[in-house]
Structures are given as C-alpha cells and as structure tokens.
C-alpha positions as CSV (number, residue, x, y, z in Angstrom):
1,M,51.1,158.0,-116.9
2,S,48.0,156.7,-118.1
3,V,44.7,155.9,-115.2
4,V,43.1,152.8,-116.0
5,Q,39.6,153.2,-116.0
6,F,37.5,150.4,-114.6
7,D,33.8,149.2,-115.0
8,T,31.1,150.7,-112.5
9,Y,30.1,147.1,-111.1
10,A,33.7,146.2,-110.8
11,K,33.9,148.8,-107.9
12,K,31.2,147.5,-105.9
13,S,32.4,144.9,-103.0
14,P,30.5,141.4,-103.8
15,E,27.6,140.6,-101.9
16,P,27.4,137.9,-99.4
17,W,25.4,135.0,-100.9
18,V,21.9,134.4,-98.7
19,A,20.1,131.4,-100.3
20,P,16.9,132.7,-101.7
21,E,13.7,131.8,-99.8
22,L,11.7,133.1,-102.4
23,A,12.3,132.7,-106.3
24,I,10.4,135.3,-108.7
25,I,10.1,134.1,-112.1
26,V,9.3,136.3,-114.3
27,P,8.1,135.2,-118.5
28,S,8.9,137.2,-120.7
29,Y,8.8,138.5,-124.5
30,N,9.5,142.2,-125.7
31,E,10.2,143.9,-122.2
32,R,13.2,145.3,-121.9
33,D,11.5,148.7,-121.4
34,N,9.8,146.6,-117.9
35,V,11.9,144.2,-116.2
36,G,14.6,146.6,-115.0
37,L,11.8,148.9,-113.2
38,L,10.1,145.4,-112.0
39,Y,13.0,144.4,-110.3
40,E,13.3,147.3,-108.2
41,K,9.9,147.5,-107.0
42,V,10.3,143.9,-106.2
43,T,13.4,144.4,-104.0
44,A,11.4,147.4,-102.5
45,A,8.5,145.5,-101.7
46,L,10.5,142.1,-100.1
47,G,13.0,144.3,-98.2
48,D,15.2,141.7,-96.2
49,T,13.5,138.3,-97.5
50,P,16.3,136.6,-99.5
51,F,15.0,136.2,-103.2
52,E,16.1,135.8,-106.6
53,F,14.9,137.2,-109.7
54,I,14.1,134.6,-112.6
55,V,13.7,136.3,-116.1
56,V,12.7,133.9,-118.7
57,D,13.0,135.2,-122.2
58,D,11.7,134.0,-125.3
59,N,14.6,135.4,-127.6
60,S,12.5,138.3,-127.5
61,P,13.7,140.9,-130.6
62,D,13.9,143.8,-129.2
63,G,16.9,143.0,-126.6
64,T,15.3,141.5,-123.6
65,S,18.0,139.1,-122.7
66,E,21.0,141.2,-123.0
67,V,19.1,144.0,-120.6
68,V,18.6,141.0,-118.3
69,R,22.3,139.8,-118.7
70,E,23.6,143.0,-117.6
71,M,21.2,143.4,-114.7
72,A,22.8,140.2,-113.3
73,R,26.2,141.6,-114.0
74,Q,25.1,144.2,-111.3
75,H,23.0,142.0,-108.7
76,Q,23.8,138.2,-107.8
77,N,19.9,137.5,-107.6
78,V,19.2,138.0,-111.1
79,R,18.9,135.3,-113.3
80,A,18.5,135.1,-117.3
81,I,17.4,132.0,-118.8
82,H,17.2,133.1,-122.8
83,R,15.2,130.7,-124.8
84,I,15.8,129.8,-128.3
85,G,13.4,127.8,-130.7
86,R,10.9,127.4,-127.6
87,R,8.2,129.8,-127.0
88,G,4.8,129.9,-124.5
89,L,4.1,131.5,-121.4
90,S,3.3,128.0,-119.1
91,S,6.7,126.4,-120.7
92,A,8.5,129.7,-119.3
93,V,7.3,129.4,-116.2
94,I,7.6,125.7,-115.5
95,E,11.3,126.7,-116.4
96,G,11.9,129.2,-114.5
97,I,10.5,126.8,-111.4
98,L,12.6,124.3,-112.3
99,A,15.7,126.3,-112.8
100,S,15.1,127.8,-108.8
101,A,16.0,125.7,-105.6
102,A,14.0,128.2,-103.6
103,P,11.4,126.4,-101.3
104,Y,8.7,129.3,-102.8
105,F,8.0,130.9,-106.0
106,A,6.0,133.5,-107.6
107,V,5.2,134.3,-110.8
108,I,4.6,137.8,-112.0
109,D,4.4,139.3,-115.5
110,A,6.7,141.5,-116.6
111,D,4.8,144.2,-117.6
112,L,3.9,145.7,-114.2
113,Q,0.5,145.2,-114.3
114,H,0.7,142.9,-111.2
115,D,0.8,144.5,-107.8
116,E,4.2,143.5,-106.5
117,T,3.3,145.3,-102.9
118,I,0.9,142.3,-102.1
119,L,4.2,140.0,-102.1
120,P,5.1,139.8,-98.7
121,H,1.4,139.3,-98.0
122,M,1.2,136.1,-100.2
123,L,4.7,135.1,-98.6
124,E,3.0,135.1,-94.9
125,K,0.1,133.2,-96.2
126,A,2.5,130.6,-98.0
127,R,4.4,129.9,-94.6
128,A,1.2,129.3,-92.7
129,G,0.5,126.7,-94.3
130,D,-1.3,127.3,-97.4
131,H,-0.3,125.5,-100.9
132,I,-1.1,128.2,-103.6
133,V,-1.5,132.2,-102.6
134,V,-3.6,133.7,-105.7
135,G,-3.5,137.8,-106.4
136,T,-6.7,138.8,-106.8
137,R,-8.3,141.2,-109.0
138,Y,-12.0,139.9,-108.3
139,G,-12.2,139.1,-104.9
140,D,-13.1,141.7,-101.5
141,E,-10.9,144.9,-102.3
142,G,-9.1,144.0,-105.6
143,S,-10.2,145.7,-108.8
144,V,-9.2,146.0,-112.5
145,G,-8.6,149.3,-112.3
146,G,-7.4,150.4,-115.8
147,G,-6.0,147.4,-116.5
148,L,-8.6,145.9,-118.6
149,S,-10.8,147.0,-121.6
150,R,-14.3,146.0,-121.0
151,T,-14.3,143.6,-123.6
152,R,-11.5,141.8,-121.9
153,E,-13.1,141.7,-118.5
154,A,-15.8,140.7,-119.8
155,G,-14.0,137.9,-121.0
156,S,-12.1,137.4,-118.2
157,K,-15.0,136.8,-115.6
158,L,-16.3,134.6,-118.1
159,A,-13.4,132.2,-118.2
160,T,-13.3,132.5,-114.4
161,R,-16.9,131.1,-114.6
162,L,-15.6,128.2,-116.5
163,S,-11.9,128.0,-114.6
164,G,-14.8,127.2,-111.6
165,I,-16.7,124.3,-112.9
166,L,-13.6,122.6,-113.7
167,T,-11.3,123.1,-110.5
168,G,-14.5,123.1,-108.2
169,K,-12.6,125.6,-106.4
170,A,-14.4,129.2,-105.3
171,L,-11.8,130.8,-106.5
172,S,-12.6,134.9,-107.7
173,D,-9.6,134.6,-109.9
174,P,-8.4,131.1,-111.1
175,M,-7.4,133.1,-114.6
176,S,-4.6,135.5,-112.6
177,G,-1.3,135.2,-114.0
178,F,-0.5,136.2,-110.3
179,F,0.4,133.5,-107.8
180,L,2.9,132.4,-104.9
181,M,3.2,128.9,-104.2
182,R,5.3,125.9,-102.1
183,R,7.4,124.4,-104.3
184,E,6.9,121.0,-103.3
185,I,3.7,121.3,-104.4
186,F,4.9,122.3,-107.8
187,D,7.6,119.1,-107.6
188,E,4.4,117.0,-107.2
189,I,2.7,117.7,-109.9
190,A,5.1,118.8,-112.8
191,P,5.2,115.9,-114.5
192,S,1.2,116.7,-115.6
193,L,1.3,120.3,-116.3
194,S,1.2,121.0,-120.0
195,D,3.7,123.5,-121.6
196,E,1.2,124.6,-124.0
197,G,-0.7,127.9,-123.5
198,F,-0.8,130.9,-121.1
199,K,-3.2,130.2,-118.2
200,I,-0.7,127.7,-116.3
201,L,-2.7,128.3,-113.0
202,L,-5.9,126.8,-113.8
203,D,-3.3,123.4,-115.1
204,I,-1.3,123.7,-111.7
205,I,-4.6,123.9,-109.5
206,V,-6.3,121.3,-111.2
207,S,-3.6,118.8,-111.5
208,A,-2.7,119.6,-107.6
209,G,-6.3,119.1,-106.3
210,R,-6.8,116.0,-108.3
211,T,-3.4,114.7,-106.7
212,H,-4.3,115.8,-102.7
213,A,-8.0,114.5,-103.5
214,R,-6.2,111.1,-104.5
215,Q,-4.2,111.2,-101.3
216,G,-6.7,112.4,-98.9
217,R,-5.6,115.6,-98.5
218,E,-7.3,119.1,-99.2
219,L,-5.3,121.5,-101.5
220,R,-5.1,124.9,-99.5
221,I,-6.0,127.8,-101.6
222,S,-5.8,131.3,-100.5
223,E,-6.2,134.9,-102.1
224,V,-5.0,138.2,-101.5
225,P,-6.6,141.3,-103.2
226,Y,-5.2,144.0,-105.5
227,T,-5.8,146.6,-108.1
228,F,-4.7,145.5,-111.7
229,R,-2.9,148.2,-113.3
230,P,-2.4,149.4,-116.9
231,R,0.8,148.1,-118.5
232,H,4.1,149.9,-118.3
233,A,5.3,150.1,-121.6
234,G,5.4,147.6,-124.4
235,E,2.2,145.8,-126.1
236,S,-0.5,143.4,-124.3
237,K,0.1,139.8,-125.6
238,M,-3.9,138.9,-125.1
239,S,-5.4,137.7,-128.6
240,S,-7.6,135.8,-129.6
241,L,-5.0,132.9,-129.9
242,V,-5.3,133.0,-125.6
243,V,-8.8,132.8,-125.9
244,V,-9.1,129.7,-128.2
245,Q,-6.0,128.1,-126.6
246,F,-7.8,128.6,-122.8
247,L,-10.6,126.6,-124.4
248,G,-8.5,123.7,-125.7
249,L,-6.9,123.6,-122.2
250,V,-10.4,123.2,-120.6
251,V,-11.3,120.3,-122.4
252,S,-8.0,118.8,-122.0
253,K,-8.2,119.1,-118.3
254,L,-11.9,117.6,-118.4
255,S,-10.5,114.8,-120.5
256,R,-7.9,114.2,-117.5
257,G,-5.0,114.7,-120.2
258,L,-6.0,111.8,-122.5
259,L,-6.8,115.0,-125.1
260,P,-3.7,117.4,-125.6
261,T,-4.7,120.8,-125.9
262,S,-2.6,120.9,-129.2
263,F,-4.7,117.7,-130.5
264,L,-7.7,119.5,-129.7
265,L,-6.4,122.5,-131.6
266,F,-5.2,120.5,-134.5
267,G,-8.8,119.0,-134.8
268,L,-10.4,122.1,-134.2
269,V,-8.0,123.6,-137.8
270,G,-8.9,120.3,-139.5
271,G,-12.7,121.1,-139.0
272,F,-12.4,124.5,-141.2
273,G,-10.1,123.1,-143.2
274,V,-12.9,120.6,-144.5
275,V,-15.3,123.7,-144.7
276,V,-12.8,125.4,-147.0
277,H,-11.8,122.2,-148.7
278,M,-16.2,121.8,-149.9
279,G,-15.7,125.6,-150.4
280,T,-13.0,125.7,-153.0
281,L,-14.7,122.5,-154.7
282,W,-18.1,124.1,-155.2
283,L,-16.4,127.2,-157.0
284,A,-13.8,125.4,-158.9
285,H,-16.2,122.7,-160.2
286,E,-19.7,124.8,-160.4
287,Q,-18.9,128.3,-160.6
288,F,-15.3,127.6,-162.9
289,A,-16.7,124.6,-164.5
290,F,-13.1,122.4,-163.5
291,N,-13.8,118.7,-163.8
292,F,-14.3,117.1,-160.7
293,F,-10.9,115.4,-160.7
294,W,-9.2,118.8,-161.0
295,A,-11.5,120.9,-158.8
296,Q,-11.2,117.9,-155.9
297,A,-6.8,117.8,-156.7
298,L,-7.2,122.3,-156.1
299,A,-9.6,122.1,-153.2
300,T,-7.1,119.3,-151.5
301,V,-4.2,122.0,-151.7
302,V,-5.8,124.8,-150.6
303,A,-7.6,123.1,-147.6
304,M,-4.0,121.7,-146.7
305,T,-2.2,125.2,-147.0
306,F,-4.9,126.6,-145.0
307,N,-4.1,123.9,-142.6
308,F,-0.7,124.6,-142.5
309,V,-0.9,128.0,-141.9
310,L,-3.6,127.9,-139.1
311,N,-1.9,125.5,-137.3
312,N,1.4,127.2,-137.2
313,E,-0.5,130.1,-136.1
314,L,-2.7,128.6,-133.7
315,T,-1.5,124.9,-132.4
316,Y,2.0,125.3,-132.7
317,A,2.1,129.4,-131.7
318,N,5.1,128.6,-129.5
319,K,7.3,126.6,-132.1
320,K,5.9,128.6,-135.1
321,L,8.1,128.0,-138.6
322,R,9.6,131.1,-140.3
323,G,11.9,131.7,-143.4
324,W,13.0,128.6,-145.2
325,R,11.4,126.3,-142.3
326,Y,8.0,127.6,-142.9
327,L,8.6,126.3,-147.0
328,S,9.9,123.1,-145.9
329,G,7.3,122.7,-143.4
330,L,5.0,123.1,-145.8
331,L,6.3,120.7,-148.0
332,S,6.6,118.1,-145.3
333,F,2.8,118.7,-143.9
334,Y,1.7,118.2,-147.5
335,A,3.5,115.1,-147.7
336,V,2.1,114.1,-144.5
337,C,-1.3,114.8,-145.0
338,S,-1.2,113.0,-148.4
339,I,-0.5,109.9,-146.4
340,G,-2.4,110.2,-143.8
341,A,-5.3,110.8,-146.4
342,L,-4.4,107.0,-148.0
343,A,-4.9,106.2,-144.5
344,N,-8.0,107.6,-144.3
345,V,-9.0,106.1,-147.7
346,S,-7.9,102.3,-146.3
347,V,-9.1,102.1,-142.9
348,A,-12.3,103.2,-143.9
349,S,-12.6,100.7,-146.6
350,W,-11.5,97.9,-144.6
351,I,-14.3,99.1,-141.8
352,Y,-16.6,99.3,-144.6
353,A,-15.8,95.7,-145.8
354,F,-16.1,94.2,-142.8
355,D,-19.4,96.2,-140.9
356,G,-21.1,97.5,-144.1
357,Q,-21.8,101.1,-142.5
358,F,-20.7,103.6,-144.2
359,Y,-21.0,106.8,-141.5
360,L,-19.6,104.6,-139.1
361,A,-16.4,103.4,-141.8
362,G,-16.3,107.3,-143.0
363,L,-16.0,108.5,-139.6
364,L,-13.0,106.3,-138.3
365,G,-11.2,106.9,-141.5
366,V,-11.1,110.3,-140.6
367,L,-10.7,109.9,-137.1
368,M,-7.5,107.8,-138.4
369,S,-6.2,110.5,-140.6
370,V,-6.7,113.0,-138.1
371,V,-4.5,111.0,-135.6
372,F,-2.0,110.0,-138.2
373,N,-1.3,113.3,-139.2
374,Y,-1.3,114.9,-135.9
375,S,1.6,112.4,-134.6
376,V,3.6,112.6,-137.5
377,T,3.2,116.8,-138.2
378,R,4.2,117.4,-134.8
379,V,7.5,115.1,-135.2
380,F,8.4,116.1,-138.9
381,T,7.1,119.6,-139.2
382,W,6.9,121.2,-135.7
383,R,9.6,119.2,-134.1
C-alpha cells in the first residue's frame, strides 16, 4: 500500500487571520539571499504586533520573486508584488504602500543594513501622534557603523544638508531609506509624489510639510537612532545615477513640481549632447576635412545617439530599453529629434522675424525642441 506524501506546509494548521496594524514595505532587486532572513528578523522584532510583509520586486533576474512567493505559501502575512516593465525604488515603495490597508507602514531595505529591532519603538512614537518616524544614522546614538565607505558617508552628509534646506526641518538623516509613518498622512500626498528616483522620504517630507502648512497644521517628525550595518549579501544599488537623480529631485521640489525630475535630467543630457555635437563637428570638419554639410550631419547623428544612450541609462533608468526594443527605441528617438530640430528652426525663425534678437530666438527655439523631444519620446520611445 502506497503512502501519500504531503507538502510540509500543507500539514500546518491555518494561522488565524488578524488584521495587520503595520505593513512592512520592502522594495527589492536581486535580494533572494536576504528577504527570508529579513522576514525572520522582523518577525522576532515585532513580537505580537500583527503585521504584513510586502515585498515589491522589480523582476529580479536572481529569482527574488520566486523566493517571496514560496515564503507566502508558508506565511499568510507575506505578500509578493512582482513588477514587470517597471523599475525604481520610489515607485516600488508607493505601489507597496497602496497595496496595504494597514494604518501604519514602515519602509525598510532588503539588504539587512537597517536595524529592524527599532521598529517597535518607531511604531510606539507613531501611535503616540508622530506623523513620520525616521530611523537615523546620525542623530544621538546613531552610527553608520561599517555600512558606508568614507566617500559615501561624506556624500550622504552633503545630501543631508541640501535636504535640510529644502525641507526646512532640523532632521539629522532626511536621506534615510528607513522610516515609519501613518497611512492617513501618505494618502493626503500620494498624488503629488514622484515615482522617479531612489529617495522617497525626502519627497514625502517636502510634500507633507507643504500640505500641512497650507492647512495650518504642524507636521510632526521624530527620529530613532540605529547603527547602519554592512550589507548581508548581494551588491549595493548606490551609484552615480542615484546621486544625479537625487539632485534632480531637489531641483524639482524647489520648483514645486513645475519641472519634473525626468525633464531636468533630459535637459542635462541635452546639454552634454551639445558638447558632443560641437566636438564631433570640430573633429570631422577641422581634423578630417569633411565638408561642413557632412560634418554637421555626422555630428547630429553622433549627438542624438549619445543623448539616447545616456537618457536610457539615466533619465529613464526605470524604463531601460533592451534587446530589440533598444534598436526600435533608438530609431524612434532619431525620428522624434529630427522633428524637434525642425520645430526648433521654425520657432526660432518666427521669433527672429518678429523680434529681431537672434540670441532670444535661438534660446527659445532650443527650449521648444527640448520640450517637444521630451514630451514625445516619453510617449513613444520610453512608453
């Protein structure tokens, strides 16, 4: 007589369902070796506090989503959000928060650098009335420990100073990726948040601060110190790209959202493209004796190619084109920028005929082409 084998978790009695008080939001990319251990540590830290553990994974090639789904089959408070065609920490955090109904949520990195043992203290502060509670590496007894190199620590402190100017809040670590807040505060500002970049706390503090100021209310923010730990496994996501996107977010918030981060980065790339264009033109015309027409044509193609490559890596890192989509995207970028160049010449010529000031006409023509290229490529190239 054969013996029927049952899956190990099929033998477990169902856990009684309890509405979660706290949602733990974990954005992830290539963190398969960390998420399981993080769940165990968070479970031990929170004790009897009912919580849900939501991992938002950006289609990690290392199989993070499969690991989380396996965890979800064993624990009813684990949820996996597997995103395809969408990338970026800020958008992942927003999506994870919106997927939860818990009255409080905390954002924590999957790499185990954040100290989960302070979560109960953070939650206690939020229950007592604080709107946002930030885990700080710099305030009171907080420390970067062995989690940051000297270069990254210096950069983090500089970013903290810039953030303080923007937020108007005396926070020791506004760049922290570890924070807990009341869901009702998030709901008030969710439509105004940017889904671009990697530093969503800064965006939340600025947006919530302005909303409360308009309503004559004070935004209550507190901090809980902790020691930043070295990454447990995998590779850091910190890069020069994160730095540039952060600076773009600062400028965007200073303009009160009038200039989106992606538009600022697109314009920055365009500025570098002008340098590439003029350098190529000089080489082709002056050094290799091309006639001006062909030298200009070559410089135009080289500059457009440079702009496409850099925009794909920087401006639209969360929508990066690969494979055949990379080639089709490049061709569509050529087409759009060619039309943008015609718009540039047309607008500049019209303004010059009307006003007679060539520098003003040229500047407005360039601005016209930048706005046109940004708007159209956002729809057709990086849709």
